[in-house]
C-alpha positions in Angstrom: -5.9 18.0 -4.2 -7.9 16.1 -1.7 -8.5 12.4 -1.0 -12.0 11.1 -1.6 -13.9 10.8 1.7 -13.8 13.1 4.7 -11.7 12.6 7.8 -13.9 14.2 10.4 -13.7 12.5 13.9 -10.6 10.5 13.1 -7.9 10.5 15.7 -4.3 11.6 14.7 -3.1 8.0 15.0 -5.7 6.8 12.5 -5.1 9.7 10.1 -1.7 8.1 9.3 -3.4 5.1 7.6 -3.7 6.1 4.0 -4.4 2.7 2.4 -7.3 2.8 -0.1 -7.3 6.6 -0.5 -7.6 8.1 -4.0 -6.4 11.5 -5.0 -8.2 13.0 -8.0 -5.9 14.5 -10.6 -5.1 14.8 -14.3 -1.4 13.8 -14.2 0.1 11.4 -16.8 0.1 8.6 -14.1 -3.6 9.3 -13.4 -4.5 8.9 -17.1 -2.6 5.6 -17.5 -4.5 2.5 -18.1 -5.1 0.6 -14.7 -4.0 -2.7 -16.3 -0.6 -1.2 -17.2 -0.3 0.4 -13.8 -0.8 -2.9 -12.1 1.8 -4.6 -14.3 4.3 -1.7 -13.7 3.8 -1.9 -9.9 4.6 -5.7 -10.1 7.6 -4.9 -12.2 8.7 -2.3 -9.7 8.4 -4.8 -6.9 10.5 -7.3 -8.9 13.1 -4.6 -9.4 13.3 -4.0 -5.7 14.4 -7.6 -5.2 16.6 -7.9 -8.3 18.5 -4.6 -7.7 19.9 -5.7 -4.3 22.3 -3.5 -2.4 22.1 0.0 -0.9 22.8 1.7 -4.2 19.9 -0.1 -5.9 17.5 0.6 -3.1 18.4 4.3 -3.1 17.9 4.5 -6.9 14.5 2.7 -6.6 13.4 5.0 -3.8 14.5 8.1 -5.8 12.4 6.7 -8.7 9.4 6.4 -6.4 9.8 10.0 -5.3 10.0 11.1 -9.0 6.7 9.2 -9.7 5.0 11.0 -6.8 6.2 14.3 -8.2 4.9 13.4 -11.7 1.5 12.3 -10.2 1.4 15.6 -8.1 0.7 13.6 -5.0 2.1 15.3 -1.9 5.3 13.6 -0.7 4.1 13.7 2.8 1.8 10.9 1.9 4.9 8.6 1.7 5.6 9.5 5.4 1.9 8.9 6.3 1.8 5.6 4.6 5.0 4.5 6.4 3.9 5.5 10.0 1.7 2.5 10.7 4.5 0.0 9.7 7.4 1.7 11.5 7.4 -1.0 14.2 7.6 -3.7 11.6 10.5 -1.8 9.8 12.4 -1.4 13.1 11.8 -5.0 14.1 13.0 -6.3 10.8 16.1 -4.0 10.8 17.1 -5.1 14.4 16.7 -8.8 13.5 18.9 -8.5 10.5 21.5 -6.4 12.3 21.8 -9.0 15.1 21.4 -12.3 13.3 23.4 -11.9 10.0 26.9 -13.2 10.5 30.0 -11.4 9.3 32.7 -9.1 10.6 31.9 -8.3 14.2 31.4 -4.6 15.0 30.6 -5.2 18.7 29.3 -8.0 20.9 27.4 -7.9 24.2 26.0 -10.9 26.0 24.3 -13.1 23.4 23.9 -10.2 20.9 26.5 -9.7 18.1 26.3 -7.0 15.5 28.2 -7.4 12.2 29.1 -5.1 9.4 27.2 -7.3 7.0 24.2 -7.3 9.3 24.0 -3.5 9.5 24.3 -3.2 5.7 21.6 -5.8 5.2 19.4 -4.1 7.8 19.8 -0.8 5.8 18.9 -2.6 2.6 15.8 -4.2 4.0 14.7 -0.9 5.5 15.1 0.9 2.2 13.4 -1.9 0.4 10.3 -1.9 2.7 10.1 1.9 2.3 10.3 1.8 -1.5 7.8 -1.1 -1.5 5.2 0.7 0.5 5.7 4.0 -1.4 5.5 2.4 -4.8 2.5 0.2 -4.2 0.6 3.0 -2.4 0.9 5.2 -5.5 -1.3 2.7 -7.3 -4.3 3.4 -5.1 -3.5 7.1 -4.8 -3.8 7.5 -8.6 -6.4 4.8 -9.5 -10.1 5.0 -8.7 -11.7 1.9 -7.2 -13.8 1.4 -10.3 -10.7 1.5 -12.6 -8.9 -0.8 -10.2 -11.7 -3.3 -10.3 -11.9 -3.3 -14.1 -8.1 -3.5 -14.5 -7.8 -6.5 -12.1 -10.7 -8.3 -13.7 -9.4 -7.8 -17.3 -5.9 -9.0 -16.3 -7.4 -12.1 -14.7 -9.9 -12.7 -17.4 -7.9 -15.4 -19.2 -8.2 -17.5 -16.0 -12.0 -17.7 -16.6 -11.4 -20.5 -19.0 -10.5 -22.7 -16.0 -13.5 -21.3 -14.1 -11.5 -18.9 -12.0 -13.8 -16.3 -10.4 -11.9 -13.3 -11.8 -14.8 -10.8 -11.5 -15.8 -11.8 -8.0 -12.2 -11.7 -6.7 -11.5 -8.3 -8.3 -14.7 -7.0 -6.8 -13.9 -8.3 -3.3 -10.4 -6.8 -3.4 -11.6 -3.4 -4.5 -14.5 -3.3 -2.0 -12.0 -4.1 0.7 -9.7 -1.3 -0.3 -12.6 1.1 -0.7 -13.9 0.4 2.8 -10.6 0.8 4.6 -10.9 4.6 4.9 -14.6 4.2 5.9 -13.8 1.8 8.7 -11.0 4.1 9.9 -13.4 7.0 10.0 -15.9 4.8 11.9 -13.2 3.7 14.3 -12.3 7.3 15.1 -16.0 8.1 15.8 -16.4 5.2 18.1 -13.1 6.0 20.0 -14.3 9.6 20.4 -17.7 8.5 21.6 -16.1 6.1 24.2 -13.7 8.8 25.4 -16.7 11.1 25.9 -18.2 8.4 28.1 -15.1 8.3 30.2 -13.3 5.4 28.6 -9.5 5.4 29.2 -7.8 4.2 25.9 -4.3 5.6 26.2 -3.0 4.8 29.8 -2.4 1.6 31.7 -0.4 -1.5 31.0 -0.6 -3.7 28.0 -3.4 -5.9 29.2 -5.4 -2.9 30.3 -5.1 -1.3 26.8 -6.1 -4.6 25.2 -9.2 -4.8 27.4 -10.0 -1.1 26.6 -10.2 -2.1 22.9 -13.2 -4.4 23.5 -15.7 -1.4 23.7 -14.3 -0.3 20.3 -14.0 -3.6 18.4 -17.5 -4.8 19.2 -19.3 -1.7 17.8 -16.9 -1.6 14.9 -17.7 -5.2 13.9 -21.4 -4.5 14.2 -21.0 -1.4 12.0 -18.9 -3.3 9.5 -21.5 -6.1 9.2 -24.3 -3.6 8.9 -22.5 -1.7 6.1 -21.8 -5.0 4.3 -25.5 -6.0 4.5 -26.5 -2.5 3.2 -24.0 -2.8 0.4 -25.4 -6.3 -0.6 -29.0 -5.0 -0.6 -28.0 -2.0 -2.7 -26.2 -4.2 -5.2 -29.2 -6.5 -5.4 -31.6 -3.5 -5.9 -29.4 -2.5 -8.9 -29.8 -6.0 -10.4 -26.2 -7.0 -9.8 -25.7 -10.7 -10.4 -21.9 -11.0 -10.9 -19.9 -10.4 -14.0 -21.8 -12.5 -16.4 -23.2 -10.4 -19.2 -22.0 -7.2 -17.5 -21.0 -4.3 -19.7 -19.0 -1.1 -18.9 -19.8 2.5 -19.5 -16.1 3.2 -20.1 -14.0 0.6 -21.9 -10.3 0.5 -21.0 -8.0 1.3 -23.9 -4.3 2.0 -24.2 -3.2 5.5 -25.2 0.1 7.2 -26.0 0.7 8.0 -22.3 0.6 4.2 -21.6 3.4 3.7 -24.2 5.4 6.4 -22.6 4.9 4.9 -19.2 6.0 1.5 -20.4 9.1 3.0 -22.1 10.0 5.0 -18.9 9.7 1.9 -16.7 11.8 -0.2 -19.1 14.5 2.5 -19.2 14.3 2.7 -15.4 14.7 -1.1 -15.0 17.7 -1.2 -17.3 19.2 2.0 -15.9 19.1 0.9 -12.3 20.4 -2.6 -13.0 23.2 -1.1 -15.1 24.1 1.4 -12.3 24.1 -1.3 -9.7 26.4 -3.4 -11.8 29.0 -0.6 -12.4 28.8 1.3 -9.1 30.8 -0.4 -6.4 28.9 -1.5 -3.3 28.9 0.7 -0.3 31.0 -0.7 2.5 32.4 0.7 5.8 
């Protein structure tokens, strides 16, 4: 099973960014209606904030792993999707550990770590991991075209108040689609600059920031060029927005969607019940 789009010329650091990738497959999650998948992802995010506590977060994370296994998406993709935000996770955990008041574990200078702070930091870390893993599964198992149609149909009732549902869905999907393309382009530019003697990995903070200028300028030029080419291609195909537009494949609900809805409802009730009856973890 391979992601759509090649990765040639991409540095190891950029390979860890997996946002926008789509893995072709025939699993039950792949066959589900994109509208239902969007709703279930929102429900899963709500569950992450309702089922507070370490037990609830561990159960939600276990559910995400089970969904990856059902979708037959490699579990290593969870790790890859987390690598770019590890600094944010660590920063959030440290802030919660130091600034949440409670029973003091140890204190040094102006820093105080409490039991409640450590527990809250663990909960926030697990919540962020489960949030990224669950939301990433949506793009891993849904093609950009399906995602566009699902978003547009979900927002279609807002057209009555002249909300640009089609345009917004198209912009969001194009942005997701071009993330892997821009990552690949960034890798090529970095390799080209290194071949010309550019030093991108040594020096102080300011030197590294200055070293990014020869990368960002060509990247912006390439991004604008691709946007212009895409606009011309859409105009050549007589694209004029969503008015009067028809679809080759109409979205319909099937039996697998009913099963997905029932599983998510059972998961929601089961995790909330388990959190209610299982005593909270303390130390």
